[in-house]
All heavy atoms as an XYZ file, in Angstrom:
943
protein
N      26.027      9.993      5.378
C      26.518     11.288      5.817
C      25.708     11.748      7.017
O      24.519     11.505      7.104
C      26.361     12.315      4.716
C      27.395     12.207      3.670
S      27.168     13.510      2.467
C      27.941     12.698      1.133
N      26.354     12.459      7.901
C      25.640     12.954      9.068
C      24.861     14.205      8.712
O      25.158     14.900      7.744
C      26.634     13.292     10.203
O      27.435     14.387      9.784
C      27.488     12.096     10.571
N      23.851     14.496      9.530
C      23.056     15.692      9.272
C      23.907     16.945      9.395
O      23.643     17.948      8.738
C      21.861     15.757     10.229
O      22.306     15.753     11.577
N      24.962     16.897     10.221
C      25.828     18.059     10.365
C      26.558     18.350      9.052
O      26.707     19.492      8.650
C      26.853     17.853     11.491
C      26.256     17.791     12.872
C      25.649     16.434     13.216
O      25.976     15.425     12.541
O      24.838     16.375     14.143
N      27.014     17.319      8.380
C      27.703     17.504      7.106
C      26.722     18.018      6.062
O      26.994     18.961      5.332
C      28.355     16.184      6.628
C      28.877     16.327      5.211
C      29.484     15.791      7.563
N      25.548     17.399      6.007
C      24.563     17.786      5.012
C      24.063     19.201      5.253
O      23.822     19.957      4.327
C      23.400     16.781      4.988
C      23.938     15.439      4.486
C      22.256     17.266      4.125
C      22.978     14.303      4.601
N      23.930     19.602      6.509
C      23.427     20.939      6.822
C      24.378     22.024      6.337
O      23.966     23.140      6.073
C      23.208     21.084      8.329
N      25.642     21.694      6.200
C      26.608     22.661      5.689
C      26.804     23.816      6.650
O      26.872     23.631      7.846
N      26.880     25.023      6.102
C      27.211     26.183      6.905
C      26.011     27.036      7.270
O      26.173     28.118      7.807
C      28.236     27.056      6.150
O      27.660     27.447      4.895
C      29.524     26.296      5.916
N      24.778     26.591      6.982
C      23.587     27.374      7.334
C      23.414     27.419      8.835
O      23.641     26.437      9.528
C      22.334     26.774      6.704
C      22.172     27.111      5.250
C      20.744     26.915      4.818
N      20.238     25.598      5.126
C      20.180     24.581      4.278
N      20.612     24.728      3.052
N      19.700     23.418      4.640
N      22.952     28.541      9.329
C      22.649     28.654     10.754
C      21.357     27.899     11.046
O      20.584     27.569     10.139
C      22.476     30.121     11.135
O      21.265     30.636     10.584
N      21.102     27.643     12.324
C      19.874     26.957     12.722
C      18.651     27.765     12.293
O      17.657     27.205     11.827
C      19.861     26.726     14.226
N      18.722     29.080     12.410
C      17.599     29.931     12.004
C      17.354     29.850     10.501
O      16.211     29.792     10.049
C      17.848     31.380     12.421
N      18.433     29.822      9.718
C      18.282     29.691      8.264
C      17.681     28.339      7.900
O      16.819     28.249      7.028
C      19.638     29.870      7.572
C      20.167     31.285      7.610
C      21.601     31.379      7.104
O      22.411     30.483      7.410
O      21.893     32.355      6.404
N      18.125     27.291      8.580
C      17.587     25.953      8.315
C      16.104     25.898      8.659
O      15.316     25.302      7.932
C      18.360     24.899      9.097
N      15.706     26.516      9.753
C      14.296     26.544     10.148
C      13.448     27.234      9.084
O      12.297     26.879      8.878
C      14.120     27.276     11.480
C      14.636     26.533     12.677
C      13.712     25.441     13.153
O      12.483     25.598     13.049
O      14.224     24.413     13.615
N      14.012     28.242      8.422
C      13.266     29.044      7.450
C      13.235     28.423      6.053
O      12.508     28.906      5.195
C      13.853     30.452      7.381
N      13.989     27.370      5.824
C      13.997     26.715      4.513
C      12.677     25.980      4.284
O      12.018     25.570      5.227
C      15.128     25.688      4.424
C      16.519     26.269      4.379
S      16.854     27.228      2.892
C      16.668     26.000      1.626
N      12.330     25.788      3.019
C      11.175     24.973      2.676
C      11.345     23.591      3.299
O      12.431     23.028      3.277
C      11.047     24.845      1.150
O      10.907     26.147      0.590
C       9.851     24.004      0.761
N      10.265     23.094      3.882
C      10.267     21.756      4.478
C       9.155     20.929      3.842
O       8.186     21.480      3.324
C      10.052     21.838      5.995
C      11.297     22.109      6.759
N      11.985     23.303      6.674
C      11.981     21.337      7.632
C      13.041     23.245      7.470
N      13.066     22.065      8.060
N       9.317     19.621      3.919
C       8.376     18.714      3.286
C       7.904     17.668      4.283
O       8.708     17.126      5.040
C       9.044     18.012      2.096
C       9.510     18.997      1.062
C      10.794     19.532      1.111
C       8.654     19.442      0.063
C      11.220     20.463      0.173
C       9.070     20.374     -0.876
C      10.351     20.879     -0.800
O      10.765     21.814     -1.727
N       6.620     17.387      4.265
C       6.072     16.223      4.948
C       6.029     15.131      3.889
O       5.441     15.315      2.819
C       4.679     16.512      5.487
N       6.681     14.016      4.175
C       6.802     12.936      3.195
C       6.260     11.664      3.819
O       6.571     11.339      4.969
C       8.276     12.733      2.789
C       8.826     14.039      2.193
C       8.421     11.570      1.807
C      10.320     14.043      1.983
N       5.434     10.963      3.070
C       4.906      9.681      3.538
C       5.076      8.637      2.447
O       4.938      8.942      1.261
C       3.434      9.811      3.912
N       5.393      7.439      2.860
C       5.394      6.282      1.976
C       4.358      5.320      2.544
O       4.593      4.672      3.557
C       6.770      5.628      1.924
C       6.774      4.409      1.024
O       5.961      4.286      0.122
N       7.678      3.493      1.283
N       3.187      5.279      1.926
C       2.084      4.474      2.439
C       1.983      3.154      1.702
O       2.153      3.095      0.484
C       0.768      5.241      2.311
C       0.720      6.579      3.036
C      -0.660      7.213      2.869
C       1.078      6.436      4.502
N       1.679      2.131      2.463
C       1.507      0.791      1.910
C       0.250      0.173      2.501
O      -0.221      0.595      3.556
C       2.723     -0.074      2.234
C       4.007      0.485      1.652
C       5.217     -0.350      2.010
O       5.107     -1.467      2.482
N       6.397      0.191      1.772
N      -0.272     -0.814      1.830
C      -1.437     -1.557      2.310
C      -2.610     -0.637      2.643
O      -3.270     -0.809      3.662
C      -1.072     -2.411      3.534
C       0.098     -3.323      3.263
O       0.165     -3.966      2.218
N       1.051     -3.352      4.173
N      -2.847      0.342      1.800
C      -3.943      1.282      2.033
C      -5.267      0.550      1.788
O      -5.473     -0.041      0.728
C      -3.821      2.513      1.117
C      -4.995      3.451      1.318
C      -2.498      3.231      1.381
N      -6.130      0.596      2.780
C      -7.455     -0.011      2.694
C      -8.440      1.058      2.259
O      -8.939      1.829      3.079
C      -7.860     -0.600      4.053
C      -6.881     -1.613      4.609
C      -6.723     -2.826      3.713
O      -7.703     -3.400      3.245
N      -5.487     -3.215      3.454
N      -8.679      1.137      0.951
C      -9.597      2.146      0.441
C     -10.992      1.851      0.954
O     -11.475      0.729      0.860
C      -9.576      2.178     -1.081
C      -8.271      2.656     -1.691
C      -8.344      2.579     -3.206
C      -7.942      4.063     -1.248
N     -11.602      2.860      1.516
C     -12.939      2.709      2.076
C     -13.411      4.048      2.597
O     -12.824      5.107      2.296
N     -14.443      4.036      3.400
C     -15.063      5.264      3.894
C     -14.086      6.119      4.710
O     -14.084      7.354      4.581
C     -16.303      4.932      4.714
N     -13.256      5.489      5.557
C     -12.323      6.272      6.384
C     -11.289      7.000      5.534
O     -11.001      8.180      5.756
C     -11.604      5.376      7.393
C     -12.471      5.003      8.576
O     -13.572      5.575      8.728
O     -12.037      4.135      9.365
N     -10.707      6.324      4.567
C      -9.718      6.971      3.698
C     -10.382      8.058      2.859
O      -9.821      9.148      2.680
C      -8.985      5.939      2.810
C      -8.096      5.031      3.673
C      -8.164      6.615      1.720
C      -6.927      5.714      4.372
N     -11.573      7.811      2.364
C     -12.294      8.831      1.602
C     -12.564     10.060      2.472
O     -12.404     11.196      2.009
C     -13.597      8.264      1.049
N     -12.931      9.842      3.723
C     -13.161     10.953      4.654
C     -11.861     11.715      4.913
O     -11.829     12.948      4.894
C     -13.745     10.406      5.954
C     -14.226     11.484      6.913
O     -14.493     12.628      6.470
O     -14.356     11.176      8.117
N     -10.772     10.994      5.126
C      -9.451     11.605      5.329
C      -9.083     12.490      4.134
O      -8.689     13.643      4.292
C      -8.408     10.500      5.534
C      -6.989     10.986      5.639
C      -6.467     11.405      6.854
C      -6.154     11.016      4.524
C      -5.156     11.836      6.963
C      -4.847     11.442      4.615
C      -4.348     11.857      5.840
O      -3.050     12.296      5.932
N      -9.243     11.949      2.926
C      -8.898     12.705      1.722
C      -9.795     13.926      1.550
O      -9.332     14.983      1.104
C      -8.980     11.805      0.487
C      -7.923     10.696      0.431
C      -8.238      9.736     -0.705
C      -6.524     11.267      0.315
N     -11.048     13.816      1.915
C     -11.974     14.942      1.801
C     -11.641     16.061      2.784
O     -11.921     17.233      2.518
C     -13.407     14.465      2.032
N     -10.988     15.724      3.887
C     -10.744     16.708      4.949
C      -9.311     17.234      5.035
O      -9.070     18.270      5.648
C     -11.135     16.088      6.294
C     -12.631     15.787      6.356
C     -13.023     14.925      7.537
N     -12.685     15.516      8.818
C     -12.819     14.874      9.976
N     -13.283     13.642     10.005
N     -12.490     15.475     11.110
N      -8.340     16.555      4.425
C      -6.942     16.944      4.634
C      -6.609     18.319      4.058
O      -5.858     19.084      4.662
C      -5.953     15.874      4.131
C      -4.529     16.230      4.600
C      -6.052     15.686      2.628
C      -3.500     15.168      4.375
N      -7.161     18.670      2.896
C      -6.809     19.966      2.295
C      -7.122     21.135      3.225
O      -6.337     22.087      3.310
C      -7.513     20.142      0.950
C      -6.971     19.197     -0.106
O      -5.741     19.055     -0.200
O      -7.783     18.590     -0.821
N      -8.225     21.061      3.944
C      -8.596     22.139      4.878
C      -7.600     22.241      6.027
O      -7.383     23.332      6.572
C     -10.005     21.920      5.411
N      -6.945     21.123      6.402
C      -5.949     21.178      7.476
C      -4.640     21.784      6.996
O      -3.875     22.326      7.794
C      -5.666     19.781      8.077
O      -4.928     18.971      7.153
C      -6.955     19.077      8.494
N      -4.364     21.695      5.692
C      -3.121     22.227      5.136
C      -3.160     23.742      4.952
O      -2.142     24.425      5.115
C      -2.839     21.573      3.775
C      -2.549     20.083      3.780
C      -2.537     19.547      2.358
C      -1.249     19.788      4.492
N      -4.315     24.270      4.593
C      -4.451     25.679      4.210
C      -3.892     26.662      5.235
O      -3.154     27.583      4.863
C      -5.908     25.992      3.883
N      -4.180     26.527      6.533
C      -3.648     27.509      7.490
C      -2.129     27.517      7.608
O      -1.548     28.456      8.144
C      -4.278     27.083      8.829
C      -5.446     26.241      8.464
C      -5.086     25.577      7.167
N      -1.479     26.491      7.105
C      -0.021     26.361      7.218
C       0.661     26.496      5.864
O       1.851     26.216      5.732
C       0.325     25.017      7.874
C      -0.318     24.916      9.231
C      -1.556     24.293      9.383
C       0.278     25.502     10.343
C      -2.177     24.242     10.620
C      -0.336     25.453     11.584
C      -1.566     24.821     11.716
O      -2.177     24.783     12.944
N      -0.072     26.945      4.859
C       0.445     27.134      3.504
C       1.064     25.854      2.953
O       2.050     25.875      2.233
C       1.452     28.290      3.468
C       1.711     28.795      2.057
O       0.869     28.564      1.167
O       2.776     29.413      1.832
N       0.458     24.725      3.296
C       0.926     23.445      2.792
C       0.165     23.053      1.545
O      -1.019     23.367      1.405
N       0.857     22.390      0.627
C       0.189     21.907     -0.578
C       0.912     20.669     -1.110
O       2.124     20.526     -0.957
C       0.099     22.997     -1.653
C       1.423     23.456     -2.149
N       2.177     24.406     -1.502
C       2.152     23.083     -3.217
C       3.305     24.601     -2.159
N       3.322     23.806     -3.198
N       0.130     19.792     -1.705
C       0.688     18.569     -2.273
C       1.555     18.907     -3.477
O       1.170     19.722     -4.312
C      -0.433     17.634     -2.755
C      -1.205     17.001     -1.635
C      -2.403     17.546     -1.214
C      -0.734     15.862     -1.008
C      -3.126     16.966     -0.192
C      -1.447     15.270      0.019
C      -2.651     15.825      0.432
N       2.720     18.279     -3.564
C       3.514     18.375     -4.782
C       3.671     17.000     -5.424
O       3.950     16.906     -6.609
C       4.869     19.079     -4.581
C       5.734     18.367     -3.564
C       4.662     20.534     -4.165
C       7.154     18.920     -3.490
N       3.496     15.930     -4.644
C       3.439     14.565     -5.163
C       2.358     13.854     -4.374
O       2.341     13.913     -3.143
C       4.788     13.823     -4.992
C       5.895     14.519     -5.782
C       4.662     12.355     -5.418
C       7.276     13.967     -5.513
N       1.446     13.203     -5.080
C       0.365     12.525     -4.367
C      -0.112     11.297     -5.122
O      -1.053     11.344     -5.908
C      -0.801     13.479     -4.124
C      -1.797     12.944     -3.139
N      -3.073     13.403     -3.066
C      -1.696     11.982     -2.198
C      -3.723     12.762     -2.110
N      -2.899     11.883     -1.578
N       0.587     10.208     -4.911
C       0.099      8.910     -5.325
C       0.150      8.556     -6.794
O      -0.455      7.573     -7.202
N       0.848      9.303     -7.594
C       0.967      8.936     -9.009
C       1.853      7.696     -9.143
O       2.785      7.489     -8.376
C       1.572     10.081     -9.826
C       0.710     11.318     -9.873
C      -0.514     11.068    -10.697
C      -1.301     12.342    -10.853
N      -2.480     12.177    -11.647
N       1.576      6.888    -10.134
C       2.391      5.709    -10.397
C       3.730      6.153    -10.988
O       3.760      6.865    -11.988
C       1.664      4.776    -11.374
C       2.398      3.488    -11.675
C       2.589      2.611    -10.452
O       1.779      2.621     -9.542
N       3.671      1.867    -10.420
N       4.855      5.759    -10.360
C       6.149      6.198    -10.880
C       6.545      5.466    -12.158
O       6.096      4.358    -12.424
C       7.122      5.845     -9.748
C       6.458      4.741     -9.016
C       4.982      4.949     -9.154
N       7.396      6.111    -12.901
C       8.073      5.469    -14.028
C       9.451      5.083    -13.505
O      10.272      5.945    -13.207
C       8.204      6.442    -15.197
C       8.948      5.886    -16.369
C       9.112      6.890    -17.501
O       8.470      7.955    -17.464
O       9.898      6.604    -18.403
N       9.698      3.810    -13.355
C      10.947      3.350    -12.771
C      12.096      3.488    -13.758
O      12.008      3.004    -14.881
C      10.830      1.886    -12.324
C       9.802      1.689    -11.243
C       8.615      1.027    -11.497
C      10.023      2.181     -9.968
C       7.667      0.850    -10.494
C       9.086      2.010     -8.963
C       7.912      1.343     -9.227
O       6.989      1.179     -8.247
N      13.148      4.158    -13.320
C      14.377      4.255    -14.104
C      15.432      3.310    -13.549
O      16.255      2.787    -14.290
C      14.891      5.693    -14.109
C      13.938      6.734    -14.690
C      14.536      8.124    -14.587
C      13.583      6.400    -16.132
N      15.417      3.143    -12.224
C      16.338      2.234    -11.550
C      15.620      1.669    -10.338
O      14.999      2.412     -9.582
C      17.593      2.965    -11.077
C      18.426      3.560    -12.185
C      19.635      4.322    -11.645
O      20.051      4.071    -10.502
O      20.147      5.165    -12.383
N      15.676      0.389    -10.127
C      15.079     -0.233     -8.959
C      13.561     -0.148     -8.942
O      12.929      0.152     -9.957
N      13.005     -0.431     -7.786
C      11.564     -0.375     -7.596
C      11.253      0.302     -6.278
O      12.072      0.343     -5.376
C      10.968     -1.783     -7.602
C      11.048     -2.469     -8.950
C      10.325     -3.801     -8.954
O       9.320     -3.936     -8.228
O      10.788     -4.680     -9.671
N      10.044      0.798     -6.167
C       9.577      1.486     -4.977
C       8.321      0.781     -4.503
O       7.403      0.554     -5.290
C       9.265      2.936     -5.326
C       8.754      3.748     -4.186
C       7.460      3.886     -3.785
C       9.516      4.548     -3.294
N       7.370      4.709     -2.713
C       8.635      5.139     -2.383
C      10.872      4.816     -3.183
C       9.045      5.992     -1.363
C      11.277      5.670     -2.166
C      10.375      6.245     -1.278
N       8.287      0.426     -3.241
C       7.091     -0.201     -2.677
C       6.272      0.875     -1.970
O       6.792      1.625     -1.158
C       7.481     -1.286     -1.684
N       5.023      0.979     -2.323
C       4.147      1.914     -1.650
C       3.766      3.096     -2.509
O       4.092      3.173     -3.697
N       3.065      4.015     -1.890
C       2.583      5.228     -2.533
C       3.288      6.414     -1.892
O       3.263      6.576     -0.673
C       1.057      5.369     -2.341
O       0.424      4.237     -2.920
C       0.535      6.633     -2.977
N       3.917      7.251     -2.707
C       4.658      8.404     -2.210
C       3.760      9.636     -2.173
O       3.063      9.931     -3.144
C       5.872      8.681     -3.107
C       6.750      9.862     -2.705
C       7.405      9.611     -1.351
C       7.799     10.127     -3.769
N       3.796     10.340     -1.051
C       3.084     11.605     -0.895
C       4.093     12.623     -0.384
O       4.842     12.346      0.566
C       1.915     11.496      0.103
C       0.849     10.539     -0.435
C       1.282     12.858      0.352
C       0.896      9.210      0.174
N       4.161     13.800     -1.018
C       5.040     14.878     -0.575
C       4.200     16.146     -0.495
O       3.540     16.521     -1.465
C       6.238     15.094     -1.526
C       7.122     16.226     -1.021
C       7.038     13.810     -1.692
N       4.227     16.785      0.684
C       3.502     18.032      0.912
C       4.530     19.100      1.252
O       5.362     18.912      2.147
C       2.485     17.884      2.059
C       1.547     16.704      1.791
C       1.706     19.185      2.242
C       0.654     16.342      2.975
N       4.484     20.208      0.540
C       5.453     21.290      0.732
C       4.898     22.338      1.695
O       3.721     22.703      1.625
C       5.754     21.948     -0.606
C       6.785     23.061     -0.518
C       7.047     23.679     -1.873
O       6.166     24.397     -2.377
O       8.130     23.422     -2.412
N       5.770     22.831      2.572
C       5.458     23.896      3.518
C       6.558     24.952      3.439
O       7.700     24.643      3.110
C       5.395     23.351      4.944
C       4.241     22.416      5.181
C       4.353     21.067      4.889
C       3.038     22.889      5.684
C       3.292     20.204      5.093
C       1.971     22.039      5.895
C       2.092     20.693      5.599
N       6.244     26.198      3.786
C       7.252     27.254      3.658
C       8.409     27.140      4.640
O       9.491     27.650      4.372
C       6.468     28.541      3.883
C       5.236     28.134      4.606
C       4.944     26.719      4.180
N       8.205     26.454      5.763
C       9.262     26.364      6.770
C       8.954     25.229      7.746
O       7.887     24.619      7.693
C       9.440     27.693      7.513
C       8.139     28.224      8.079
O       7.331     27.432      8.601
O       7.923     29.434      7.988
N       9.896     24.964      8.644
C       9.750     23.861      9.605
C       8.601     24.101     10.562
O       7.845     23.183     10.890
C      11.054     23.679     10.371
C      11.055     22.473     11.296
C      12.452     22.255     11.888
N      12.507     21.012     12.617
C      12.179     20.883     13.895
N      11.784     21.944     14.586
N      12.251     19.707     14.500
N       8.447     25.333     11.035
C       7.363     25.631     11.971
C       6.001     25.330     11.358
O       5.100     24.833     12.042
C       7.441     27.096     12.417
N       5.853     25.600     10.075
C       4.574     25.350      9.411
C       4.265     23.867      9.303
O       3.132     23.444      9.578
C       4.563     25.985      8.019
O       4.646     27.388      8.115
N       5.246     23.059      8.898
C       4.985     21.627      8.753
C       4.680     20.993     10.104
O       3.762     20.177     10.233
C       6.109     20.885      8.000
C       7.380     20.815      8.785
C       5.671     19.478      7.600
N       5.425     21.369     11.139
C       5.160     20.808     12.464
C       3.851     21.343     13.034
O       3.110     20.605     13.694
C       6.330     21.083     13.404
C       7.639     20.386     13.029
C       8.747     20.767     13.993
C       7.465     18.875     12.954
N       3.553     22.616     12.775
C       2.279     23.191     13.209
C       1.106     22.449     12.601
O       0.119     22.153     13.283
N       1.204     22.146     11.298
C       0.146     21.398     10.628
C       0.000     20.002     11.232
O      -1.094     19.599     11.605
C       0.441     21.284      9.131
C      -0.359     20.201      8.476
C      -1.702     20.219      8.196
C       0.113     18.916      8.069
N      -2.082     19.024      7.623
C      -0.970     18.200      7.535
C       1.366     18.304      8.090
C      -0.861     16.920      7.036
C       1.483     17.017      7.588
C       0.376     16.345      7.078
N       1.107     19.271     11.336
C       1.028     17.891     11.807
C       0.471     17.806     13.222
O      -0.295     16.900     13.539
C       2.402     17.216     11.727
C       2.316     15.734     12.021
C       1.964     14.836     11.021
C       2.560     15.238     13.293
C       1.853     13.472     11.283
C       2.451     13.879     13.566
C       2.094     13.010     12.564
O       1.974     11.663     12.825
N       0.856     18.743     14.059
C       0.423     18.731     15.458
C      -0.908     19.434     15.686
O      -1.432     19.409     16.799
C       1.514     19.363     16.322
C       2.810     18.556     16.289
C       4.004     19.299     16.878
O       3.863     20.481     17.271
O       5.085     18.689     16.939
N      -1.487     20.042     14.647
C      -2.726     20.803     14.812
C      -3.890     19.901     15.209
O      -3.952     18.731     14.809
C      -3.071     21.539     13.515
O      -3.503     20.619     12.518
N      -4.814     20.431     15.995
C      -6.007     19.648     16.346
C      -6.779     19.180     15.110
O      -7.307     18.053     15.102
C      -6.837     20.624     17.182
C      -5.834     21.575     17.754
C      -4.772     21.717     16.693
N      -6.826     19.996     14.069
C      -7.569     19.620     12.865
C      -6.951     18.397     12.200
O      -7.671     17.473     11.784
C      -7.619     20.791     11.879
N      -5.614     18.350     12.082
C      -4.990     17.190     11.453
C      -5.007     15.982     12.385
O      -5.266     14.861     11.949
C      -3.564     17.481     10.973
C      -3.022     16.292     10.209
C      -3.601     15.937      8.985
C      -2.029     15.485     10.721
C      -3.168     14.813      8.295
C      -1.586     14.364     10.033
C      -2.168     14.036      8.825
O      -1.747     12.925      8.143
N      -4.735     16.201     13.657
C      -4.751     15.084     14.598
C      -6.121     14.412     14.648
O      -6.223     13.210     14.879
C      -4.309     15.551     15.988
C      -2.824     15.890     16.065
C      -1.946     14.686     15.802
O      -2.091     13.642     16.436
N      -1.004     14.812     14.863
N      -7.183     15.178     14.392
C      -8.532     14.619     14.393
C      -8.752     13.633     13.250
O      -9.514     12.670     13.393
C      -9.575     15.734     14.329
N      -8.089     13.855     12.115
C      -8.288     12.948     10.968
C      -7.171     11.923     10.817
O      -7.333     10.946     10.084
C      -8.490     13.726      9.647
C      -7.218     14.471      9.221
C      -9.692     14.650      9.733
C      -7.272     15.031      7.810
N      -6.059     12.110     11.487
C      -4.917     11.207     11.355
C      -5.276      9.737     11.572
O      -4.854      8.881     10.792
C      -3.787     11.645     12.288
C      -2.500     10.830     12.254
C      -1.891     10.804     10.860
C      -1.511     11.391     13.264
N      -6.080      9.382     12.582
C      -6.422      7.961     12.762
C      -7.169      7.347     11.578
O      -7.097      6.138     11.374
C      -7.308      7.970     14.012
C      -6.912      9.208     14.747
C      -6.579     10.209     13.677
N      -7.844      8.170     10.790
C      -8.518      7.642      9.606
C      -7.509      7.024      8.641
O      -7.796      6.029      7.975
C      -9.302      8.746      8.895
C     -10.434      9.390      9.682
C     -10.974     10.604      8.927
C     -11.532      8.386      9.991
N      -6.305      7.618      8.578
C      -5.243      7.088      7.717
C      -4.464      5.983      8.410
O      -4.257      4.910      7.848
C      -4.278      8.190      7.288
C      -3.126      7.655      6.435
C      -2.180      8.722      5.969
N      -1.547      9.488      7.018
C      -0.512      9.058      7.759
N      -0.021      7.855      7.600
N       0.015      9.852      8.668
N      -4.040      6.228      9.651
C      -3.155      5.270     10.315
C      -3.832      3.938     10.618
O      -3.159      2.912     10.688
C      -2.562      5.858     11.604
O      -3.609      6.234     12.493
C      -1.673      7.065     11.293
N      -5.134      3.943     10.786
C      -5.849      2.684     11.029
C      -6.146      1.933      9.731
O      -6.603      0.796      9.772
C      -7.151      2.954     11.775
C      -6.933      3.397     13.201
C      -8.237      3.670     13.906
C      -7.973      4.135     15.329
N      -9.217      4.477     16.033
N      -5.882      2.583      8.597
C      -6.214      1.984      7.304
C      -5.037      1.927      6.344
O      -5.230      1.770      5.134
C      -7.373      2.759      6.669
C      -8.639      2.589      7.461
O      -9.279      1.548      7.384
N      -9.000      3.584      8.248
N      -3.825      2.069      6.863
C      -2.633      1.973      6.019
C      -1.409      1.744      6.892
O      -1.436      2.011      8.097
C      -2.446      3.240      5.183
O      -2.165      4.357      6.015
N      -0.364      1.248      6.280
C       0.942      1.122      6.926
C       1.864      2.107      6.228
O       1.621      2.496      5.092
C       1.517     -0.291      6.726
C       0.639     -1.358      7.327
O       0.107     -1.143      8.430
O       0.489     -2.426      6.689
N       2.923      2.476      6.897
C       3.896      3.323      6.230
C       4.694      4.156      7.193
O       4.611      3.997      8.408
N       5.476      5.040      6.617
C       6.287      5.960      7.406
C       5.943      7.382      6.992
O       5.522      7.638      5.860
C       7.800      5.703      7.229
C       8.206      5.881      5.769
C       8.184      4.331      7.733
C       9.701      5.911      5.558
N       6.126      8.295      7.916
C       5.931      9.717      7.655
C       7.120     10.447      8.261
O       7.577     10.099      9.351
C       4.617     10.225      8.294
O       3.540      9.442      7.803
C       4.363     11.681      7.972
N       7.625     11.439      7.559
C       8.791     12.181      8.047
C       8.720     13.633      7.607
O       7.932     13.989      6.726
C      10.073     11.547      7.526
C      10.245     11.672      6.015
S      11.669     10.778      5.390
C      10.873      9.283      4.852
N       9.547     14.443      8.222
C       9.732     15.840      7.834
C      11.155     15.962      7.317
O      12.089     15.428      7.918
C       9.522     16.785      9.038
C       9.897     18.210      8.679
C       8.090     16.700      9.527
N      11.300     16.664      6.197
C      12.616     16.804      5.590
C      12.813     18.241      5.131
O      11.935     18.815      4.489
C      12.737     15.843      4.401
C      14.088     15.716      3.729
C      15.114     15.144      4.701
C      13.981     14.819      2.519
N      13.960     18.804      5.466
C      14.319     20.152      5.025
C      14.715     20.109      3.558
O      15.434     19.206      3.126
C      15.493     20.662      5.855
C      16.001     22.018      5.440
C      17.266     22.415      6.203
O      17.494     21.896      7.307
O      18.029     23.229      5.667
N      14.245     21.085      2.796
C      14.624     21.194      1.397
C      15.931     21.959      1.233
O      16.599     22.309      2.205
N      16.301     22.195      0.011
C      17.472     23.007     -0.326
C      17.021     24.116     -1.259
O      15.977     24.012     -1.902
C      18.588     22.159     -0.999
C      19.118     21.113     -0.033
C      18.099     21.500     -2.274
N      17.797     25.187     -1.329
C      17.410     26.263     -2.235
C      17.908     25.968     -3.650
O      18.654     25.015     -3.883
C      17.888     27.625     -1.727
C      19.405     27.750     -1.625
O      20.112     27.164     -2.462
O      19.862     28.473     -0.730
N      17.480     26.785     -4.579
C      17.778     26.531     -6.001
C      19.257     26.642     -6.331
O      19.703     26.169     -7.364
C      16.956     27.468     -6.890
C      15.460     27.152     -6.795
C      14.624     28.011     -7.712
N      14.905     27.809     -9.110
C      14.367     26.849     -9.874
N      13.530     25.988     -9.346
N      14.663     26.756    -11.150
N      20.040     27.267     -5.458
C      21.478     27.381     -5.723
C      22.260     26.169     -5.224
O      23.462     26.081     -5.433
C      22.022     28.650     -5.067
O      21.960     28.534     -3.655
N      21.585     25.210     -4.587
C      22.249     24.034     -4.031
C      22.975     23.241     -5.127
O      22.444     23.004     -6.200
C      21.218     23.128     -3.361
C      21.810     21.881     -2.817
N      22.426     21.814     -1.583
C      21.911     20.620     -3.339
C      22.860     20.589     -1.364
N      22.555     19.852     -2.426
N      24.188     22.839     -4.805
C      24.987     21.970     -5.675
C      25.266     20.687     -4.897
O      25.351     20.682     -3.672
C      26.328     22.629     -6.049
C      26.171     23.962     -6.744
C      25.569     23.789     -8.125
C      25.498     25.115     -8.850
N      24.211     25.391     -9.420
N      25.432     19.590     -5.604
C      25.651     18.298     -4.967
C      26.823     18.334     -3.984
O      26.777     17.732     -2.911
C      25.874     17.213     -6.011
N      27.871     19.072     -4.318
C      29.054     19.108     -3.468
C      28.854     19.931     -2.199
O      29.697     19.884     -1.310
C      30.260     19.674     -4.251
O      29.892     20.934     -4.798
C      30.679     18.709     -5.357
N      27.733     20.654     -2.090
C      27.459     21.433     -0.863
C      27.411     20.536      0.368
O      27.697     20.995      1.471
C      26.154     22.214     -0.990
C      26.240     23.346     -1.994
O      27.362     23.662     -2.466
O      25.178     23.917     -2.322
N      27.046     19.269      0.210
C      26.965     18.376      1.371
C      28.354     18.053      1.932
O      28.471     17.541      3.025
C      26.201     17.075      1.053
C      24.779     17.372      0.609
C      26.928     16.222      0.042
N      29.392     18.374      1.181
C      30.758     18.124      1.645
C      31.347     19.293      2.435
O      32.402     19.152      3.032
C      31.668     17.821      0.445
C      31.255     16.639     -0.421
C      32.174     16.537     -1.630
C      31.237     15.358      0.396
N      30.647     20.423      2.433
C      31.168     21.634      3.097
C      31.318     21.461      4.589
O      30.648     20.714      5.216
C      30.245     22.820      2.801
């Protein structure tokens, strides 16, 4: 489905104000001093943007298929906050500690509100 279909009838301003998530799927993490330093410092980079972990590296219980890697999900109140955090000097300063010691993808994803129904993506 295209993002236009999934976005439904919300205005751009409403979409910007929705909860957003920074999501990473990390693989081949080399645990060591750099990763320990990254983990010790990341929480302080999240605080100014009201970001907090909602999923962080727990082993999943597979119901269907398999997942390769470690899932991390950080919740932010809106798109500006997640992008502000990622682009902040504080986070950019520690980012190489992770990227030089792991493989993976990182993305930003807009959430949905509690009234969302599966068929809303068809609107």
